[in-house]
mmJSON file of the N, C-alpha and C atoms, coordinates in Angstrom:
{"data_MODEL":{"atom_site":{
"group_PDB":["ATOM","ATOM","ATOM","ATOM","ATOM","ATOM","ATOM","ATOM","ATOM","ATOM","ATOM","ATOM","ATOM","ATOM","ATOM","ATOM","ATOM","ATOM","ATOM","ATOM","ATOM","ATOM","ATOM","ATOM","ATOM","ATOM","ATOM","ATOM","ATOM","ATOM","ATOM","ATOM","ATOM","ATOM","ATOM","ATOM","ATOM","ATOM","ATOM","ATOM","ATOM","ATOM","ATOM","ATOM","ATOM","ATOM","ATOM","ATOM","ATOM","ATOM","ATOM","ATOM","ATOM","ATOM","ATOM","ATOM","ATOM","ATOM","ATOM","ATOM","ATOM","ATOM","ATOM","ATOM","ATOM","ATOM","ATOM","ATOM","ATOM","ATOM","ATOM","ATOM","ATOM","ATOM","ATOM","ATOM","ATOM","ATOM","ATOM","ATOM","ATOM","ATOM","ATOM","ATOM","ATOM","ATOM","ATOM","ATOM","ATOM","ATOM","ATOM","ATOM","ATOM","ATOM","ATOM","ATOM","ATOM","ATOM","ATOM","ATOM","ATOM","ATOM","ATOM","ATOM","ATOM","ATOM","ATOM","ATOM","ATOM","ATOM","ATOM","ATOM","ATOM","ATOM","ATOM","ATOM","ATOM","ATOM","ATOM","ATOM","ATOM","ATOM","ATOM","ATOM","ATOM","ATOM","ATOM","ATOM","ATOM","ATOM","ATOM","ATOM","ATOM","ATOM","ATOM","ATOM","ATOM","ATOM","ATOM","ATOM","ATOM","ATOM","ATOM","ATOM","ATOM","ATOM","ATOM","ATOM","ATOM","ATOM","ATOM","ATOM","ATOM","ATOM","ATOM","ATOM","ATOM","ATOM","ATOM"],
"id":[1,2,3,4,5,6,7,8,9,10,11,12,13,14,15,16,17,18,19,20,21,22,23,24,25,26,27,28,29,30,31,32,33,34,35,36,37,38,39,40,41,42,43,44,45,46,47,48,49,50,51,52,53,54,55,56,57,58,59,60,61,62,63,64,65,66,67,68,69,70,71,72,73,74,75,76,77,78,79,80,81,82,83,84,85,86,87,88,89,90,91,92,93,94,95,96,97,98,99,100,101,102,103,104,105,106,107,108,109,110,111,112,113,114,115,116,117,118,119,120,121,122,123,124,125,126,127,128,129,130,131,132,133,134,135,136,137,138,139,140,141,142,143,144,145,146,147,148,149,150,151,152,153,154,155,156,157,158,159],
"type_symbol":["N","C","C","N","C","C","N","C","C","N","C","C","N","C","C","N","C","C","N","C","C","N","C","C","N","C","C","N","C","C","N","C","C","N","C","C","N","C","C","N","C","C","N","C","C","N","C","C","N","C","C","N","C","C","N","C","C","N","C","C","N","C","C","N","C","C","N","C","C","N","C","C","N","C","C","N","C","C","N","C","C","N","C","C","N","C","C","N","C","C","N","C","C","N","C","C","N","C","C","N","C","C","N","C","C","N","C","C","N","C","C","N","C","C","N","C","C","N","C","C","N","C","C","N","C","C","N","C","C","N","C","C","N","C","C","N","C","C","N","C","C","N","C","C","N","C","C","N","C","C","N","C","C","N","C","C","N","C","C"],
"label_atom_id":["N","CA","C","N","CA","C","N","CA","C","N","CA","C","N","CA","C","N","CA","C","N","CA","C","N","CA","C","N","CA","C","N","CA","C","N","CA","C","N","CA","C","N","CA","C","N","CA","C","N","CA","C","N","CA","C","N","CA","C","N","CA","C","N","CA","C","N","CA","C","N","CA","C","N","CA","C","N","CA","C","N","CA","C","N","CA","C","N","CA","C","N","CA","C","N","CA","C","N","CA","C","N","CA","C","N","CA","C","N","CA","C","N","CA","C","N","CA","C","N","CA","C","N","CA","C","N","CA","C","N","CA","C","N","CA","C","N","CA","C","N","CA","C","N","CA","C","N","CA","C","N","CA","C","N","CA","C","N","CA","C","N","CA","C","N","CA","C","N","CA","C","N","CA","C","N","CA","C","N","CA","C","N","CA","C"],
"label_alt_id":[null,null,null,null,null,null,null,null,null,null,null,null,null,null,null,null,null,null,null,null,null,null,null,null,null,null,null,null,null,null,null,null,null,null,null,null,null,null,null,null,null,null,null,null,null,null,null,null,null,null,null,null,null,null,null,null,null,null,null,null,null,null,null,null,null,null,null,null,null,null,null,null,null,null,null,null,null,null,null,null,null,null,null,null,null,null,null,null,null,null,null,null,null,null,null,null,null,null,null,null,null,null,null,null,null,null,null,null,null,null,null,null,null,null,null,null,null,null,null,null,null,null,null,null,null,null,null,null,null,null,null,null,null,null,null,null,null,null,null,null,null,null,null,null,null,null,null,null,null,null,null,null,null,null,null,null,null,null,null],
"label_comp_id":["MET","MET","MET","LEU","LEU","LEU","LEU","LEU","LEU","ILE","ILE","ILE","GLU","GLU","GLU","GLN","GLN","GLN","LYS","LYS","LYS","ALA","ALA","ALA","ARG","ARG","ARG","GLN","GLN","GLN","ALA","ALA","ALA","LEU","LEU","LEU","LYS","LYS","LYS","ILE","ILE","ILE","ALA","ALA","ALA","GLY","GLY","GLY","ARG","ARG","ARG","ALA","ALA","ALA","TYR","TYR","TYR","LEU","LEU","LEU","MET","MET","MET","GLU","GLU","GLU","THR","THR","THR","GLY","GLY","GLY","ARG","ARG","ARG","ILE","ILE","ILE","LEU","LEU","LEU","THR","THR","THR","SER","SER","SER","GLY","GLY","GLY","LEU","LEU","LEU","ALA","ALA","ALA","ARG","ARG","ARG","ASN","ASN","ASN","LEU","LEU","LEU","LEU","LEU","LEU","GLU","GLU","GLU","ASP","ASP","ASP","ASP","ASP","ASP","VAL","VAL","VAL","LEU","LEU","LEU","SER","SER","SER","LYS","LYS","LYS","ALA","ALA","ALA","PHE","PHE","PHE","LEU","LEU","LEU","GLY","GLY","GLY","ALA","ALA","ALA","GLY","GLY","GLY","ALA","ALA","ALA","THR","THR","THR","LYS","LYS","LYS","GLY","GLY","GLY"],
"label_asym_id":["A","A","A","A","A","A","A","A","A","A","A","A","A","A","A","A","A","A","A","A","A","A","A","A","A","A","A","A","A","A","A","A","A","A","A","A","A","A","A","A","A","A","A","A","A","A","A","A","A","A","A","A","A","A","A","A","A","A","A","A","A","A","A","A","A","A","A","A","A","A","A","A","A","A","A","A","A","A","A","A","A","A","A","A","A","A","A","A","A","A","A","A","A","A","A","A","A","A","A","A","A","A","A","A","A","A","A","A","A","A","A","A","A","A","A","A","A","A","A","A","A","A","A","A","A","A","A","A","A","A","A","A","A","A","A","A","A","A","A","A","A","A","A","A","A","A","A","A","A","A","A","A","A","A","A","A","A","A","A"],
"label_entity_id":["1","1","1","1","1","1","1","1","1","1","1","1","1","1","1","1","1","1","1","1","1","1","1","1","1","1","1","1","1","1","1","1","1","1","1","1","1","1","1","1","1","1","1","1","1","1","1","1","1","1","1","1","1","1","1","1","1","1","1","1","1","1","1","1","1","1","1","1","1","1","1","1","1","1","1","1","1","1","1","1","1","1","1","1","1","1","1","1","1","1","1","1","1","1","1","1","1","1","1","1","1","1","1","1","1","1","1","1","1","1","1","1","1","1","1","1","1","1","1","1","1","1","1","1","1","1","1","1","1","1","1","1","1","1","1","1","1","1","1","1","1","1","1","1","1","1","1","1","1","1","1","1","1","1","1","1","1","1","1"],
"label_seq_id":[1,1,1,2,2,2,3,3,3,4,4,4,5,5,5,6,6,6,7,7,7,8,8,8,9,9,9,10,10,10,11,11,11,12,12,12,13,13,13,14,14,14,15,15,15,16,16,16,17,17,17,18,18,18,19,19,19,20,20,20,21,21,21,22,22,22,23,23,23,24,24,24,25,25,25,26,26,26,27,27,27,28,28,28,29,29,29,30,30,30,31,31,31,32,32,32,33,33,33,34,34,34,35,35,35,36,36,36,37,37,37,38,38,38,39,39,39,40,40,40,41,41,41,42,42,42,43,43,43,44,44,44,45,45,45,46,46,46,47,47,47,48,48,48,49,49,49,50,50,50,51,51,51,52,52,52,53,53,53],
"pdbx_PDB_ins_code":[null,null,null,null,null,null,null,null,null,null,null,null,null,null,null,null,null,null,null,null,null,null,null,null,null,null,null,null,null,null,null,null,null,null,null,null,null,null,null,null,null,null,null,null,null,null,null,null,null,null,null,null,null,null,null,null,null,null,null,null,null,null,null,null,null,null,null,null,null,null,null,null,null,null,null,null,null,null,null,null,null,null,null,null,null,null,null,null,null,null,null,null,null,null,null,null,null,null,null,null,null,null,null,null,null,null,null,null,null,null,null,null,null,null,null,null,null,null,null,null,null,null,null,null,null,null,null,null,null,null,null,null,null,null,null,null,null,null,null,null,null,null,null,null,null,null,null,null,null,null,null,null,null,null,null,null,null,null,null],
"Cartn_x":[-3.399,-3.991,-3.945,-5.187,-5.698,-4.915,-4.375,-3.622,-4.068,-4.955,-4.757,-4.18,-3.447,-2.699,-3.002,-2.34,-2.757,-0.768,0.131,1.366,1.313,1.204,1.351,2.435,3.86,5.153,5.27,5.382,5.698,5.076,3.676,2.762,3.244,3.658,4.25,5.553,6.345,7.627,7.576,6.958,6.164,5.324,4.553,3.235,4.015,3.389,3.499,2.582,1.457,0.312,-0.463,-0.922,-1.712,-3.0,-3.803,-4.404,-5.075,-5.087,-4.83,-6.567,-7.061,-8.859,-8.397,-9.114,-9.926,-10.959,-11.879,-13.338,-14.022,-13.665,-14.433,-13.989,-13.396,-13.284,-11.882,-11.25,-9.987,-9.492,-8.663,-7.742,-6.823,-6.171,-4.999,-4.385,-4.379,-3.31,-2.258,-1.668,-0.823,0.412,1.648,2.671,3.262,2.75,3.713,4.685,5.818,7.047,6.931,5.978,5.692,4.776,3.422,3.14,3.906,4.709,5.809,6.424,6.328,6.816,5.528,4.603,3.236,3.285,2.85,2.12,0.912,-0.083,-1.512,-1.042,-0.37,0.141,0.878,1.496,2.062,0.864,0.109,-0.899,-1.997,-2.413,-3.739,-3.494,-1.898,-1.373,-0.442,0.278,1.454,1.408,0.354,0.349,1.233,0.482,1.272,2.541,3.348,4.516,5.367,4.929,5.823,6.974,8.293,9.718,9.431,9.862,9.859,11.516,10.614,11.84,11.075],
"Cartn_y":[3.296,1.975,1.991,1.369,0.116,-0.919,-1.221,-2.278,-2.81,-3.898,-4.523,-5.486,-5.532,-6.824,-7.032,-8.576,-8.46,-8.367,-8.089,-8.217,-6.849,-5.825,-4.758,-3.444,-4.461,-3.404,-3.69,-4.926,-4.836,-4.321,-3.852,-3.069,-1.468,-1.505,0.368,0.547,-0.571,-0.109,0.117,-0.335,0.65,1.169,1.426,2.403,3.968,4.802,6.48,7.003,6.317,7.039,5.662,5.441,4.493,5.019,4.006,3.986,2.686,2.935,1.925,1.426,0.319,-0.178,-0.765,-1.005,-2.222,-2.172,-3.482,-3.629,-2.359,-2.181,-0.764,0.54,0.918,1.94,2.357,3.533,4.35,4.232,3.545,4.16,5.16,4.713,6.196,6.106,7.596,7.853,8.506,8.246,9.573,8.725,9.209,8.859,7.755,6.698,4.817,4.973,5.866,5.893,6.392,7.169,7.96,6.825,5.844,4.606,3.197,3.231,2.164,2.405,3.498,4.586,4.225,4.459,4.203,3.156,3.531,2.76,2.184,2.928,2.304,1.071,1.179,-0.153,-1.2,-1.476,-2.14,-2.901,-1.728,-2.472,-2.983,-2.84,-3.219,-4.353,-4.622,-5.947,-6.696,-5.873,-7.207,-7.369,-7.023,-7.087,-5.883,-5.328,-4.448,-4.285,-5.803,-5.72,-6.326,-5.882,-6.56,-5.54,-5.968,-5.136,-4.959,-4.113,-3.441,-4.267,-3.824,-4.861,-5.169],
"Cartn_z":[-16.092,-15.448,-14.473,-14.167,-12.99,-12.49,-11.451,-10.434,-9.897,-9.478,-8.608,-8.235,-6.683,-6.731,-5.246,-4.932,-3.495,-2.633,-3.499,-2.867,-3.077,-2.065,-2.176,-2.343,-1.747,-2.005,-3.122,-3.643,-4.91,-6.025,-6.107,-6.573,-6.748,-5.231,-4.699,-5.444,-5.575,-6.416,-7.652,-8.687,-9.875,-10.078,-9.186,-9.057,-9.18,-9.535,-9.183,-7.973,-8.245,-7.114,-7.162,-5.601,-5.17,-4.142,-4.531,-2.824,-2.605,-1.139,-0.962,0.19,-0.272,0.051,0.613,1.397,2.438,2.52,2.147,2.315,1.421,0.283,-0.692,-0.429,0.997,1.267,0.691,0.497,0.357,2.015,2.316,3.518,3.259,2.288,2.061,0.663,0.529,-0.671,-0.919,-2.18,-2.255,-3.114,-3.054,-3.503,-3.597,-3.998,-3.964,-3.362,-3.799,-2.508,-1.579,-0.907,0.548,1.038,0.371,1.317,1.497,1.146,1.256,2.766,3.216,4.463,5.657,4.8,5.846,6.616,7.643,8.548,8.662,7.739,7.443,6.361,5.368,4.483,5.675,6.688,7.03,8.426,8.551,9.811,8.586,7.906,6.913,6.226,5.756,4.663,5.069,6.227,6.37,8.269,8.907,10.394,11.057,11.997,12.449,13.326,13.251,13.527,12.91,11.465,9.706,10.165,9.347,8.856,7.717,7.306,6.122,5.287,4.032,3.378,1.532],
"occupancy":[1.0,1.0,1.0,1.0,1.0,1.0,1.0,1.0,1.0,1.0,1.0,1.0,1.0,1.0,1.0,1.0,1.0,1.0,1.0,1.0,1.0,1.0,1.0,1.0,1.0,1.0,1.0,1.0,1.0,1.0,1.0,1.0,1.0,1.0,1.0,1.0,1.0,1.0,1.0,1.0,1.0,1.0,1.0,1.0,1.0,1.0,1.0,1.0,1.0,1.0,1.0,1.0,1.0,1.0,1.0,1.0,1.0,1.0,1.0,1.0,1.0,1.0,1.0,1.0,1.0,1.0,1.0,1.0,1.0,1.0,1.0,1.0,1.0,1.0,1.0,1.0,1.0,1.0,1.0,1.0,1.0,1.0,1.0,1.0,1.0,1.0,1.0,1.0,1.0,1.0,1.0,1.0,1.0,1.0,1.0,1.0,1.0,1.0,1.0,1.0,1.0,1.0,1.0,1.0,1.0,1.0,1.0,1.0,1.0,1.0,1.0,1.0,1.0,1.0,1.0,1.0,1.0,1.0,1.0,1.0,1.0,1.0,1.0,1.0,1.0,1.0,1.0,1.0,1.0,1.0,1.0,1.0,1.0,1.0,1.0,1.0,1.0,1.0,1.0,1.0,1.0,1.0,1.0,1.0,1.0,1.0,1.0,1.0,1.0,1.0,1.0,1.0,1.0,1.0,1.0,1.0,1.0,1.0,1.0],
"B_iso_or_equiv":[0.0,0.0,0.0,0.0,0.0,0.0,0.0,0.0,0.0,0.0,0.0,0.0,0.0,0.0,0.0,0.0,0.0,0.0,0.0,0.0,0.0,0.0,0.0,0.0,0.0,0.0,0.0,0.0,0.0,0.0,0.0,0.0,0.0,0.0,0.0,0.0,0.0,0.0,0.0,0.0,0.0,0.0,0.0,0.0,0.0,0.0,0.0,0.0,0.0,0.0,0.0,0.0,0.0,0.0,0.0,0.0,0.0,0.0,0.0,0.0,0.0,0.0,0.0,0.0,0.0,0.0,0.0,0.0,0.0,0.0,0.0,0.0,0.0,0.0,0.0,0.0,0.0,0.0,0.0,0.0,0.0,0.0,0.0,0.0,0.0,0.0,0.0,0.0,0.0,0.0,0.0,0.0,0.0,0.0,0.0,0.0,0.0,0.0,0.0,0.0,0.0,0.0,0.0,0.0,0.0,0.0,0.0,0.0,0.0,0.0,0.0,0.0,0.0,0.0,0.0,0.0,0.0,0.0,0.0,0.0,0.0,0.0,0.0,0.0,0.0,0.0,0.0,0.0,0.0,0.0,0.0,0.0,0.0,0.0,0.0,0.0,0.0,0.0,0.0,0.0,0.0,0.0,0.0,0.0,0.0,0.0,0.0,0.0,0.0,0.0,0.0,0.0,0.0,0.0,0.0,0.0,0.0,0.0,0.0],
"pdbx_formal_charge":[null,null,null,null,null,null,null,null,null,null,null,null,null,null,null,null,null,null,null,null,null,null,null,null,null,null,null,null,null,null,null,null,null,null,null,null,null,null,null,null,null,null,null,null,null,null,null,null,null,null,null,null,null,null,null,null,null,null,null,null,null,null,null,null,null,null,null,null,null,null,null,null,null,null,null,null,null,null,null,null,null,null,null,null,null,null,null,null,null,null,null,null,null,null,null,null,null,null,null,null,null,null,null,null,null,null,null,null,null,null,null,null,null,null,null,null,null,null,null,null,null,null,null,null,null,null,null,null,null,null,null,null,null,null,null,null,null,null,null,null,null,null,null,null,null,null,null,null,null,null,null,null,null,null,null,null,null,null,null],
"auth_seq_id":[1,1,1,2,2,2,3,3,3,4,4,4,5,5,5,6,6,6,7,7,7,8,8,8,9,9,9,10,10,10,11,11,11,12,12,12,13,13,13,14,14,14,15,15,15,16,16,16,17,17,17,18,18,18,19,19,19,20,20,20,21,21,21,22,22,22,23,23,23,24,24,24,25,25,25,26,26,26,27,27,27,28,28,28,29,29,29,30,30,30,31,31,31,32,32,32,33,33,33,34,34,34,35,35,35,36,36,36,37,37,37,38,38,38,39,39,39,40,40,40,41,41,41,42,42,42,43,43,43,44,44,44,45,45,45,46,46,46,47,47,47,48,48,48,49,49,49,50,50,50,51,51,51,52,52,52,53,53,53],
"auth_comp_id":["MET","MET","MET","LEU","LEU","LEU","LEU","LEU","LEU","ILE","ILE","ILE","GLU","GLU","GLU","GLN","GLN","GLN","LYS","LYS","LYS","ALA","ALA","ALA","ARG","ARG","ARG","GLN","GLN","GLN","ALA","ALA","ALA","LEU","LEU","LEU","LYS","LYS","LYS","ILE","ILE","ILE","ALA","ALA","ALA","GLY","GLY","GLY","ARG","ARG","ARG","ALA","ALA","ALA","TYR","TYR","TYR","LEU","LEU","LEU","MET","MET","MET","GLU","GLU","GLU","THR","THR","THR","GLY","GLY","GLY","ARG","ARG","ARG","ILE","ILE","ILE","LEU","LEU","LEU","THR","THR","THR","SER","SER","SER","GLY","GLY","GLY","LEU","LEU","LEU","ALA","ALA","ALA","ARG","ARG","ARG","ASN","ASN","ASN","LEU","LEU","LEU","LEU","LEU","LEU","GLU","GLU","GLU","ASP","ASP","ASP","ASP","ASP","ASP","VAL","VAL","VAL","LEU","LEU","LEU","SER","SER","SER","LYS","LYS","LYS","ALA","ALA","ALA","PHE","PHE","PHE","LEU","LEU","LEU","GLY","GLY","GLY","ALA","ALA","ALA","GLY","GLY","GLY","ALA","ALA","ALA","THR","THR","THR","LYS","LYS","LYS","GLY","GLY","GLY"],
"auth_asym_id":["A","A","A","A","A","A","A","A","A","A","A","A","A","A","A","A","A","A","A","A","A","A","A","A","A","A","A","A","A","A","A","A","A","A","A","A","A","A","A","A","A","A","A","A","A","A","A","A","A","A","A","A","A","A","A","A","A","A","A","A","A","A","A","A","A","A","A","A","A","A","A","A","A","A","A","A","A","A","A","A","A","A","A","A","A","A","A","A","A","A","A","A","A","A","A","A","A","A","A","A","A","A","A","A","A","A","A","A","A","A","A","A","A","A","A","A","A","A","A","A","A","A","A","A","A","A","A","A","A","A","A","A","A","A","A","A","A","A","A","A","A","A","A","A","A","A","A","A","A","A","A","A","A","A","A","A","A","A","A"],
"auth_atom_id":["N","CA","C","N","CA","C","N","CA","C","N","CA","C","N","CA","C","N","CA","C","N","CA","C","N","CA","C","N","CA","C","N","CA","C","N","CA","C","N","CA","C","N","CA","C","N","CA","C","N","CA","C","N","CA","C","N","CA","C","N","CA","C","N","CA","C","N","CA","C","N","CA","C","N","CA","C","N","CA","C","N","CA","C","N","CA","C","N","CA","C","N","CA","C","N","CA","C","N","CA","C","N","CA","C","N","CA","C","N","CA","C","N","CA","C","N","CA","C","N","CA","C","N","CA","C","N","CA","C","N","CA","C","N","CA","C","N","CA","C","N","CA","C","N","CA","C","N","CA","C","N","CA","C","N","CA","C","N","CA","C","N","CA","C","N","CA","C","N","CA","C","N","CA","C","N","CA","C","N","CA","C","N","CA","C"],
"pdbx_PDB_model_num":[1,1,1,1,1,1,1,1,1,1,1,1,1,1,1,1,1,1,1,1,1,1,1,1,1,1,1,1,1,1,1,1,1,1,1,1,1,1,1,1,1,1,1,1,1,1,1,1,1,1,1,1,1,1,1,1,1,1,1,1,1,1,1,1,1,1,1,1,1,1,1,1,1,1,1,1,1,1,1,1,1,1,1,1,1,1,1,1,1,1,1,1,1,1,1,1,1,1,1,1,1,1,1,1,1,1,1,1,1,1,1,1,1,1,1,1,1,1,1,1,1,1,1,1,1,1,1,1,1,1,1,1,1,1,1,1,1,1,1,1,1,1,1,1,1,1,1,1,1,1,1,1,1,1,1,1,1,1,1]
}}}
């Protein structure tokens, strides 16, 4: 199933695998639980200084 969601953290909590895309390009991919801790996710969607949670 393909899920497209703006709330990245919520989507990653239910996904097994994920591809992080921005302007049509894949920035990173991998296991969803690993991407929750990835700096690319924080910088792309939550701002560089975002806190986890």
